[in-house]
N, C-alpha and C positions, 0 to 999 in steps of 0.2 A: 850356547844360547841360540846362535844362528841356525844350527842344525835342528834344534828343538822346534823353532818357529816354522821352519821349512816342513818338517814332518807333520806338525799340527795342521798347517794349511793344506798340505798334500792330502791328508786323510779326508778333510771335508771336500776337496776337489774330487777325490776318488769316489766318495759316496754320491755326489751329484752326477758324476759320469755313469755310475752303475744304475742310478735311477733313470737317467735318460736312455741308457741301453735297454733296460727292461721295458720301458714304454715303447720304444721302437720295435722290440721283439714282439710285444703284444699286438701292435698294429700290423706287423707283417703276418703274424699267425692269423689274425682276423681276416686279412686279405686272402690268405691261402684257403681258409674255410669258405669264404664267399665264392672263390673261384671253384672249389671242389663241389659246391652246391649247384654249380651250373649257372651262376649269375654272370651275365655279360657286362663287363666293366670296360669303360673307355679309358684305357691307360696308355701312357707313352712309355716305351721301353727305356728311353734315355733318361727318365726322371730319377732323381735321387729319392731316398726313402722319405725324407721330409716333404719333398715336392709331391710324391705319391700320396702321402697322408693328407696334405692340403687339398689335392685334387679330388680325393675320395670324399673328404668332408664337404666340398662344394657340390659334388655330384649327389650326395645324400640329401642336401638341402633343396635341390631342384625338384619341382613337380615333374612327373613324367610317367610314361607307361610304354610297354612294348607291344607292337602289333606284329605278330607272327615272327618269322625268322629275319625278315628283311628290313623292318622299320622300327624306330623308336622315337617317340615324341618327348622333347624336353621343353619346359616352360620356365622362363626366367621372369620373376615378378618384380625384382628390385633392379636398380641400376647396375650394381656389381654382378648380380646373376646374369643380367643381359650381356654385360661385358664379357663374362666368362663363356657364355654360350656362343657369342658371335666371334670372339677372337681365339679362344683356346680349345673349345670342345668341337666346334664345327670343322669338318673336312671339306675339301673343294666340291665333292659330289653331293653334299647334303643340301637340304632346302631350308630357307630362312623366311619367316613370315612376320609381318609387323603391320599394325593399323596405320593407314596412310596419313590421316590428318591429326589423329589423337595420339597423345602419349600413351605408352602401354608396354606390354610384355613383348619380348622377342620369343618366338616359337621356333624351335629347331626340329626338323624332321630328319633324323639320322637315317642314312641310306646305306645299309650294310652290303647290299648286293649290287650297288651301282645301277639301279633301275630308274626308269621314269615313273613318278608317282601317278596313280590313277586319279581321275577327277574327284572321286569320292573322298580320297585321302586329302587332296588339296582343300576340298570343302570343309572337312573336319578341322584341319589345321587353321584355316582362315577363321572358322567359327571360334576356336579357342583363342586366337590372337585378338579377335573382336571382343570376347568376353573379358579378357584380362587387360583391357584398355579403358580409357576414360569414357568410351562410348558403349559401355556395358548394357545400358538399357535402351539403346537405339534399335531401329529395325534393320536398316541396311547400312553396314559399316564397310567402307572401302579398305581392303587389306592388300598390301603389296607383298608379292612373294618372288623370290629369285634363288638361284643357287648361291651358296655361301662364298663361292669364289668371286662373286661380284660385290661382296660386302667389304667395305674398308673402314678402318677406324683412323680418323685424322690424328696426326701427331699432337700430343699434349691436349687432347680434347677431354671432356668430362666423361665419367663412367657411363656406359650405356649409349653414348652418342656414336652413330655410324652413318656413313653415306653408302649408297648402293646404286647400281646401274643395271640395265638389262632385266627389268622387272615387268611383271604383269600385275594387273589389279583385278581383284575378285570382290564382289559385293556380298558380304556374308551376314547371316543372322547370328548374333552372339549365342553361344551355348556353353554351359559350364562343364567342368571335367566329369562330373557324375553322369550327366545326361549323355555325354559323348561316349563314356565307357559302357553305359547300358545300351546305347545304340549299336555299338560294336560287339556287344555280348561279352565284355571282359569283366 
């Protein structure tokens, strides 16, 4: 009787393990297809498969677009997305934008070639940060920007809350994503 119950429970455990393995295999195959299509994914080589899947799900939820070979703009609209952008996704050479007085989105300018952004790119990112803030319908919105290396998340703080130093302020006119893309010809 003991062996029967063990075999019965073992069969159900084996079925759940097979289902998990098949789901993991599908996610890895979709990742391989995305990489073969030439999509640039910001992945960490030390992540496990479940961490990769979680990271890809978060990346897919973010607003963003690529500008040439050297730049990619990510926009976090919720507190958890802002937290992911500021703490997990950003590398030290990337640029971070946020409206100064008003609550709003964190905008990350990924810097793949470790270059200094031109003033036009800074203006665009500041306009996006202003649009995705509470000051969406204002004229001149103060937006702070700095490299992500100067952005810190205090221990046990709320999602999306960060402190930053070594910043500059730009007064931007808010623009939505569609008008920015048309301005850039994307």
